[in-house]
N, C-alpha and C positions, 0 to 999 in steps of 0.2 A: 863385193866384200861385205860381210855382215858387220854391223857395228856392235859395240860391247853390250848394248841393251838387248839386241836380238840374240846374241850369244847366251846371255844370262837366261832368257826365256827358253831357248832351245836346250841348253845343257842342264836345266833343272826340271825337265820333263821326267815323269816317273820312270819311264823305260831307260833313262840315262843314269839313274841314281845307283850308287853302291850301298853297302850296308852302313847304317847309321851307328853312332856310338852306343846307343841303347841296344841295337841288335848285336853288337860285338861284346856286350856285357861291361862296357866302361862305366865308371861311376857317374852318377848324375851331378851336374853342377848345382851349387847351392841356390836356394830360392832368392837369396839376397846377397849382394856383395858385402864383404866385411867393412866395418867402419872403426874409427878411433874410439874405443870404449873409455878412454881417459877423458874425453870431452863430455861436457854436459849436454844432454838432449833437451830440446825445446818441446815440451809436451803440448799437443794440440787438443782442441776440444773433442771429446768423444762424438763420433758421427750421430749417434742417437739423440744427443743433447743439442744439436745445432738446429736452430730455427731459421728458416728462410721463407720468403713470401711465396705462397702457393701460386703456381702458374700453370695454365692449361698447356698440354703438350703441343697442340696445334698452334697455339699462340706463340710458344717458344720457337717453333720451327719457322713460323711466318716472320717473326721479328729478327731472327738470326741474320746477321750480315757481318762482313769483315770490317772491323772498326780499327782505325789507326790514330784517332784523336780522342783524348780522354780528359776528364776533369782532373784537377789537382787533388781531389779528395782521395784519402787513403782507403785501403781495404782493412777491415778488422781481421784479427788473427782467426776469429771464428769463421769468417767468410773464406779465408785462405784454406782453413781446415776442410771446409765443405767442398771446395774446388779440388783439392788434392784427393779427398775421398771419392769424389765422383769420377776421377780420372784413373786412379790406381788403388782405390780402397779395397782392403782385404776383408771379405765377408767370412771366410772360413779357411783355416790352414789344415791340410790333410797330411799330417805327419811331416816328413821331409820330402814328400813326393811332389805335391803341387798345391796351389792355392786357388780358391774361387774368389773372384774380384767383381768389381762393379762394371767391368768392361770385358768383352769376350777376347779370348786369345787362343790361337791354334793349340790344341792339345793341353790347354790350361798351362802353357809354358810361361807366360807372363815374363817376357825377356827384357822388360824395360826397367831402367832406373830413372827417377825424376829429379831434376835439378831446378832450383827456383832462384831467379834473379829478383830480389825484393827491392823495389825502389821506394814504394810508399805503402807500408803496412804498419798499422798501429802496434806498438809494443814489440817491434822487431827492427833491429838495426839494419839499415840498408846494406845489401851485400848478396853474396851467393851462398845458397844453402842446398843441402840434399835432403830429399824426403825419404824417410825410412818407412816403407809401407807396412812392414810386418809389425812395427812398433807404433805406427801412426804418430811419428815425431819428426821434427826437423833437426838437422845437425849443421852447425855453422862451418863453412868452408873458407870464405874469403870476404872480409869486410873492408878491404882497402878502399881508399877514396876514389880510385880510378876503376873500380870493378865494373861498373855499368858501362863506362867508356870502352873497356876492353871487349865486353860482350857485344856491344853495339858495333864496334869495328869489325868483329868477327862475323857479324850479320850483315856485312857489306854496307855498313853505315846507314842502315835504315833507322832513322832517329826515333821512331815510335817505340823501339825496343827499350831505350832508356827513359822515355817519357811515360811508359806504361806504369801501372801500379805494381804489377808483377809480370815477369816473362817466364814461361815454362820451357825447359829444355829437356827433351826426352832422349835418353841414350839407349842403345840396344846392346845387350850382352849376348853376342852371337851364339856362343856355345850353349847357352840355356835352351835355344831353339834348335840348333843344328844337331845337338845330342840325340834328338828324336827324329828329325826330318832330314838330316844331311843338308846338302847344298840347297835343296828346295826350301829350307827354312828361311833363307834370305828373302824369298817372296813373301812369306808369312809375316816377317818382321814389318814390312811396309804396309801390309794389310792391317796389322794390329795397330800401327801408328795412326791410321785413319780412324779406327774405332775410338782410340783414346782422345784424339783431338776433337772429334765430333761431340763426345761427352762434355768436354770443356766448353765448347761453343754453346751448347744447349744449357748447361748448368750456369753459365755466365748470366743468362737471362733472368734467373731466379734471384740474383744479387745485384740487379740493375747494372750489369757490366756488358761490355762487348769485347770480343776477342778477334785477333787477326792471326791465322796460321801463317807460318813462315817456312818456305822451302828453299829460299835463296840465302845461302850462307856459305862461308868458307869452311869446309869440313875440318881441315887441319887446324885452322885458327880456333874454332870453337872447341875442338878436342883439347887443344893446348890450354885454353882458359880453364877447362874443367879438370885438367890434369889426368886425362885418360889416353890410352895408347892409340886409338883410332883404328885398331884392327880387331882385337878381342872385344873391345867396347868402343862404340862410336856414336856420335850424335846422329839422330835419325829424323827429328822433327822439332820445331820450335813454335811457340805461340805467345804473343803479347796480349795483355788483358788489362782493362782499367774501367773505371766508372764512366758511364755514358754522360755526354754533355747534355 
């Protein structure tokens, strides 16, 4: 008997695919999920104005390691802006069709939304935020006192999640990818997640930080904390980050 992983790989081979939504003339999903426009947006530093320490690419690759212990020092909002831009920054918007960003994505579909658990960020109240990539802004979602505890519990009580300066939570909006690629798009979502997290791990070196990618989490619990349905939109990858000791 084949397990579910083997079935996924077999049933998403090209010869098994039916017509995609794009082939059937269905409307394209929006480039970004809607947000509460009554809320104030937290403007981030424009990427071109952010200054970070120059670092050799080879040095960044050699120094990269999964880091689970951090200084108590906060990140600046400028550093957070830099990390968000490195992982989902929009370089160009091509009408309503697609975007070019700082990371690759199958067919330029860029199916991710970024959520940020801010534990220690200067000039930012601790809590949960969503990154609006098209606007390069943050929007506040949850600043309750137990927010970090709930996210940590959903991450199987891995304590470095709440001890980080920030923890990134990436969600996949499946329809944005499957509209073009059908069921095979689920493969591409996981490939794209790797691209995004690797950018974070390397960018962290430029701001004297270390990151730890997290694949062990309770999907339903994280989705519930983020207020998403777990089907059309679901958590796909997490990474904690903070200043190096």
